[in-house]
N, C-alpha and C positions, 0 to 999 in steps of 0.2 A: 151935660145935663145938670140941672140944679138939684141939690140935695134937699129932699123934703124936710120940713120942720118935724121935730121929734117930740114925743110926749115927755113931760117932766115926771118926776117921781110922784107928784100930786095928781097926775092925770087919771081920769076915770078909765081911760083906755090903756092903762099901763100894761105892756105886753107880757109882763111876768106875774101879773096879779093872779093869785091862786084861784082855781075853779073855772077858768076859761078854757075852751078848746085850744090845744097847742100853747098852753100857758107857760111853758118853759120848765115844768116839773119833770115830765117824762116825754121825750121827743116822740111825736106821732107823725110820720110822714104824710098821713092823710090830712092833717091840719098842723103843719109845722110851726106856725106862729112866726117868730122873728120879726114882729111888727115894729121893733125898735130900730131896725135897719132901714137905710134909705131904700127907695123903691127898687133901684137897679141892683142893689146888693141882695135884697130879699129874692128878687127874680133869679139871680145867679144861684142862690142856695136852692131854690125850688127847681131850677133847671138841673142841678146836680142830683137832687132826689129823683127827678123824672128820668134822668139818664140811667141810674141804677135800677129803678123799678121797671123801666122798659126792657132793659137788658135781662133782668130776671134772676131769680134765686138759683136756678139750675146753672146758669153761666157763672154766677158768682162763686158757687161752691166748687164747680168743676175747674175753674181757673185757679182757685186757691189750691186744690189738690194737685193740679198739674204744674204749679209754680210758673204760670204763664205771665209773661211780661205784659203790662197793662197799656199797650200802645194806644188802644181805642180810647181809654180814659184820658191819656195825655193829649190826644187829638181833640177830644171834647173840651178840655179846659183851655186849649189853645184857641178853639173857635169862640168860646165864651169870654176869652181874655181874663179868666179868673185869676191866675197867678200874676199876670201883669197889673190888673186893676187893684188887687188886694195887697200886693207885695212891693209896690213901687212907692217910696216916700214922695210927698208933694214936691220936694226940692228937685227931684229927678224925673217928675212926671210930665214935663213940658206943658204945663198948664191944663192938663186933662183933669177935671174935678173928680173923676171916678178913680184916679190913681192916687192912693194915699195909704199910709200904714196905720190902719184903724184896728185896734186890738179887739173891739167888740165884734166886728165882722170876721176877723181872723179866727177868733175863738168859736164863732158860730160854724165856720167852715171846718175847723178841727173836729167839732162834735159830729157834724153830718158826714164828713168823709170817713171818719173812723166807724161810724154807725154801720157802714157797709163793708168795712174791712180795714185792718191796720195798714195793709200795703198801700192803699190809696191815700191814706193820711201820711204815710212815711215819705213818699216821694215829695210831697208838699213840705213836710217838716224839714227834710235835709236841704231842700231848696232855700228855706228860711235861714238855716244855719249857713249855707254857702253865701247867701247875700249879706249876712251880718258884717263880716270884715270889709266888704265892698262898700256898702252904704254908710259905714262908719268912717270911711277913708276920705282924705282930702284930694284924692286922685279923681278929678272931675271926668277925665276921659274914661277911666274904668267904670265909674258910676253910670255914665251915659251909655257905655257899651252894654252893661248889665240890663239897664232899662230897655234898651232896644231888643236884646235877646229875649227878655221876658215877653215883650210885645209879640215876638215871633213864636212864642210858645215854648221857649227854652226852659230847662230845669237846671239846677245848680247843685254843687257838692261842697262839703266842708272837709278839707284835707288836714285834719289835726292829729288823729290817733295813729299810732304805729304798733306793729305787732309785738315788738319787744318791750315797749314802754306804755302801751295804752294811751291815755290822754295826759300823761305826765309831760307837760310841755317844757319842763326844765331839761329834759333828756332827749330832745329830738335828734334823730340821725339824718334828717333831711338837710343836706349841706349845700350852701351856695358858695361857689368860688368865683372871684372876679374874672370877667371875660375880657381878655386883652384886645379883642377886636371891636368891642362895643363900649363906648364911654358910659360909665355908670351901670353897665350890664353885668350879668352873672350867668353861670352855668350851674344848674341844680341837679343833684344826684341823690337818690335815696328812695325809700319806700314808705307807703302809707297803707294802712290796714283798717278794715271795717268802715269804708267810706261809701255811704249810700249815694246812689245815682252816679257812681264813678264810671259807669259804662257809657252814659249819654250826656253828661253834664256839659252845658255850653261853656261854663266857666267853673273852675275848681279853685276855691280859696285855699292855698297851701301854706302851712306854717313850717318854718325852718330856721336855720341859723347860718350866719355868715362865717366862713372859715377864717381863722386868724383873729377874730374879734372876741374879746373876753366879756363875760358877764351879760347883763340884760341888754347891753347895746348890740349884741349879736343877733337878737331875734328879728325875724322878718316874716311878713305875710305877703304873698304874691299870688297873682292869678295865672292859672294854667288852663290849657285847652285839652279836653279829654280825647280829642281826635288828632292831636299832633303826633307825628311819627315818633318823637322821643318820649311820648307818654305811653308806657307799656302796661296795658290792662292784662292782669294775670288771671284772675278768676273771681267768681262769686263765692264768698266764704260762708254763705248761709243757704239752707234749703228752703227757699221762699220765693214768692212772686217778686219781692224786692231784689234789686241787684246791689248787694253790699260788697263793695269791691276791695280787692287788693291790687294796688298798682305800683309801678316803679317809674321814676323819672330818671332817664339816662342822658346825662349831659344836656339837659333841657335848657334852651335859651330863655333867659329872663331879661327882658328889656326894662329900662327905667319906667316905661309906660305900664308895665305889669306890676310894679311895686305898689302895695296897698298900705303897708305900715312897716316901720322899722323901729328897733330899740324897744324900750318899755311900752310904747304905744301898741306894738304888735302883741305883747303879752296881755295888755288890757283889752285889746280887741277880741282876743280869744275868750277871755272870761266873760266879757260883756255880751258876746254873741251867744254863749251858753245861757246867760241870764235871759236873753230874749227868747231863745228857742225852748228851753226846758219848761217854761210856763205852759207850752202847748200840750205837754204830755198828759196833764190832768184832764183836759177836755177830751182828748182822745179816749181815755179810760172811761169817761162818762158816756160817750157815744157807743162804745162797745157794750157796756153794761145795759144801756137802754134797749138796744136791739135784742140782746140775750134775755132780758126780762120779759119783753113781749112774747118771745118764743117759748120761754120756760113756763110762764103762767098760763098761756093758752094750752100748751101740751098737758100740764098737770090738771087743769080744770076740765079737760075733755076725757081724762083717763079714769077708768073704773077699776079698782083693785079690791078683791074680797067683798064685792058688793057695795063698795063705798067710792064716792068721788075722791080722788087723791087729795084735793084741796080741803076735804073735810077732816083729814087727819091733823091733830093738834101740832105735831112736830113739823108738818109741812107748812102750816099757817105761820108757825114761829119762824121758820127759815125764810119764807117770803117776806114776812113783816120786817125782819131784821135786814134783809137784803134791800128792801125798799127804803127803809129808814137810812141806811148807810148811803144809798145812791142819792137820795134827796139831800143828805148832808153834804156829800161830795159836790153836788151842783150848786147848793147855796154858798158854800165856802168859795168855790172857784169863781162863780159869777161876782161875788163881792170883791174878790181879789183883783178883778179887772179894774175896779174903781181906784184902788191903790196903785196899780200899775200905770194907769193913764194919767194920774195926777202927780206922778213922781217928778221931783225937781232935785237940784243939787242939795237943797236944804230939807227935803222930805224924801227920805229913801226907805220908808217903811216897807215898800214893796220887796226889798231884799230879804225880809223874813217871810212874807207871804208867798213869794215866788218859789223858794225851795219847798215850802209846805204844799203848794199846788202840785209840784212835781213829785214829791216824795209821799206825802200823806194821802193825797187823792188817789194816786196810782196803786198804792198798797191796799187802800180800801177797795179799789176796784177788784183786786184779786180776791178779797174776802167776799165781795158781792157774788162773783162768779162761783166761788167755792160753795157758798151757802145754797145757791140755786142748783149747783151740780149734784148736791146730795139728794135733791128731788129728781132731777133729770136722770141721774144714774147712768145706765148704759146708753140711753138715748143721746146723751151728751157726746158720745163718741161717733155717732153716725155721720157719714161723710156728706149727706145731703142736708144737714142742719147748719144754721148759722152758729149755733152754740159750740159746735166742734171747732170752728174757726176762732170764736171768742175765747174759748178755754186755753188755746195756745197763745193767741195774740196778747191777752191781758198780762201774760207773764213778762213780756219784754219791756213794758213801760217803766216799771220801777228800776230797771237796770240800764236804761238809756240816759244819756246826758248827765252822767254822774250817778253812782250807785246810791241806794238808800243810805248806806253808811256815810258816804261822802256828804250827802245833803243833810244828814242828821248832825254830823260834826259842824257843818256850817250853821245850822239852826241853833246849836248850843251857844254860839258866840253872841246870840241876842238874848239869852235867858235872863241874865242879871238886869240888863237895861229894860227889858219888857216887864219883868215882875216887880222890880224895885225902883225903877226910874220913871214910873208912870206920871205923865204930866196932864192934868185936867184941862189945861189951856189948849192942848193939841186936839183939834176937832177931827172927827172922822170925815173922809171925803164925801162930797155929794155924789150921787149916782152919775155915771158918765155914759149916757145913752146917745148923746148927740154925736153925729159923725164928725170925725176930725183926724188929724195927722198926729200920731204920737211920736213926734220927732225927738223927744228927749232920750228915747231908747238908743239913739245913734250918737249920743254925746254924754254917755253916763260917766265918763271919766274914770280915774283909777278906782279899783274895787278895794278900797281900804277904809279904815275907821268904822268898821261895822259895830263895834261895842259902844260907839258914841251916838248911834242913831237913837232917837227918842220916840216914844210911843204915847198914845193917849191913855186915858184911864180905863183899862180893861175891866176893872171891877165894877165901874159904873154901868157898863153894858150889861153885865149879868144882873145887877140890881134892878134894872128896868124891867126885867122879865122874871122877877122873883115870884110872881103870881103863878108861874108854871112850876109844878112841884119838882120835876127832875132838873130843871135849870137851877132852882134854888139849892137842891141837894148837891149838884155838881159844883156850884159856886163855893159851897163849904169845903169840898175836896180841893178846889183850887187854892183857897185860903190856907188850908192845912199844908199843901205842898210848899207854898211860899214860906210858911213858918218853919217847915222842915228844913228848907235850905238855909234859913237864918240860924237855926239851932243845931243842926247836925249836917252841915255842909260836907261834901266829899273832901276827904283829906288829900294830901299831896300825891299819894300813891293811887288813890281812886281817880284823881284827875288825869292820870296817865293810862288808866285802864279803860280802853275803848268799849269793852264788853259791858262794863258797869255803866259807862256814860251813855251807851245806846239805849239802855232801859230807862235811865234817868231822862233822856231826851224824849222818849215816847210819852212819859208822863207830862213833861212840859208842853210838848206839841199839842196835846189835847186842849190846852187852855186857849191859845190863840185860835185854834181850829174852831172851838166852840164860840169864841167871840164873834168871828166873822159870820158864822152860821146864824147867830142871833141877829146881827146887823142886817143881813140879807132877809131874814124872816120878817123883820119889822118892815122893811122896804116893800115887800110884796104881799104883806098881810097873810103870811102863812098861817093856816089854822093851828090853834094851840095844841090840838091833839097830836098833830104830826111833829111839832117841835118837841113836845113832851116825850114822844116815842124816840126821837133822835137822841135826846139826852139820856133816856133809859139805856140805850146802847152805849153811849159814851161813859156812863157810870160803870157799866159792866167791864168796859175796856180798861178804865182807870184801875179798877180793882184787880184785874188780871195783871197789869203791869206792876202794880204794887206787890203782888205776890211774887213776880219774877225778881223784883228788887230784893225782897226778903230772902230769896234763895241764893243770892250772890255770895260767893265765898268771902268776899272782902267786906260785905256789909257789916257795919258796927251794930252793937246792941241797940243804941239809940235809933239808928236807921231802921232796924228790924221792928222796933216797937212802933215807930210811925207807920211802917208798911202794914202791920197787923191792924192798926186803927183805920187805915185807908181802905180796907176791904169792906165794902158795904153794898147793900142792895138798893136798886132804884125803887122809887115809889111806884107801886103797882096800881093799876086801874083797869079792870076788865072792860069797862065801857069804852075807854080810850083805845085800848088795844084792838077791840072789835071794830071800832070806827076806822082805824088805820088799815086793818086787814080788808075791810070792804073797799077801800080805795085801791088796794093792790089787786083784789079779785076783779074789780071793774075793768082792769086792763086786759083781761082774758078775752081774746077775739077782737080786740080793738084794732090791732094792726097785724097783718101778716104780709111778708114780701111777696110780690107777684112771682108766679113760677117762671 
């Protein structure tokens, strides 16, 4: 099929333009939008929605409570060829124009699948991780096999973490010894732990080391079959619909055809696969929060307490308004990050900052969104026939997968000096990337080094363009003060080794690029100023809270404490703006409810 031509950022039919049904602000399955996708891709998304809606809320919640394996869902995706079409790079798609690695439609599917439950997203997510080392490999036979298995409806697994070491790939106990009976072959023995899809994966990408080889040359990635007799499935380590496996390889035969990467290339494949996969977590968080918001606002608006509608209480309005502002901010940032992801090249690796922010910041904001709504839902949020009870559990996992918040914050800090002090006005922000395409660079990222040398555009100019919005202007002043603080009272040698101190410092820094991309996306979709102002009202309060935390650190110097006291400030208040945003939230009440 031919891919339909797509609207540009100047099009009057912009699918993300604010104010249209299904406009990309809050997903509504009754009018899902996604008009930026090719026809066949949009139809696949709509078919996914219809699958879940026809299946119904009762089945969804009962299967979640029973930890039921989702075979019917996997059968559905196989019939629709969703994993095959969405997760096969053009190079390996045998000329089928529907098979390509297109981040726009991948992120759309992230959002929709998680909207109905993290389990359905998770099996797709770990398939992406399992495919990463394969499609980065020069092993054409392995790539062809993976593409064929995807076409047959197969799922995949990523055999990296181990029980004793977690994802510490320097310390793997999966050992390959040369096989005297097979030239270039090995026998693999060792265990892997916390491996999603490990029960049914058609191929498992397994990380290990070659016995007798020292240093990075010992690393190896190879493909294993989860149904092979020497692959011993031990158990599901979680109480969930997902099968998150513990398995052992016992003298497992590894042929030369199974080898995906050796030496430093295996190490890079592990890191680059996580770079590809962790980006998805933010969009899953968005989908979960959207469904929970529909359910929560509808419940609250229909409930009468003490003779008053619950949504008439000021604290309830504040909770929902903050939750809505945070959720819109999450979606603005994540959608703008796609553009940096898709335009990445060896000379433009800005995505390596926005990628961990999508994973870390968006997912932790998702927790806050759920928590704020849960204060309103109260005991209702525990009831087993609600989606909210599923969301309240599922949302906790996302900040902890594909590297903890702490690991990703430590990574983010590597960019702080270059981003704040090395801004280059000649570096332009990317154009919007709505046109279907194959994001092949993700499979040739190369070594994950030189992060401090990556250059960014002028973030201050982005804020200046929207200085007409009161809280954007006020937040820009805080960002400037933070930059001056680092120049005048930078962390000393001991503080640079104090991760507790650095994590709070990182939270303050993170808000600045987070706000930058929110503004960029807001401009691209003509987001109403009242919503943008409300978002930065929240960000200013967050900045003040983190400044207070920094002030309380035992190692903070007097100069740092003085700055922190000055950074505690109020957002600009505007009752009309707050009321206008609240009306947008309340308008969601009754807009969508999953079919029973």
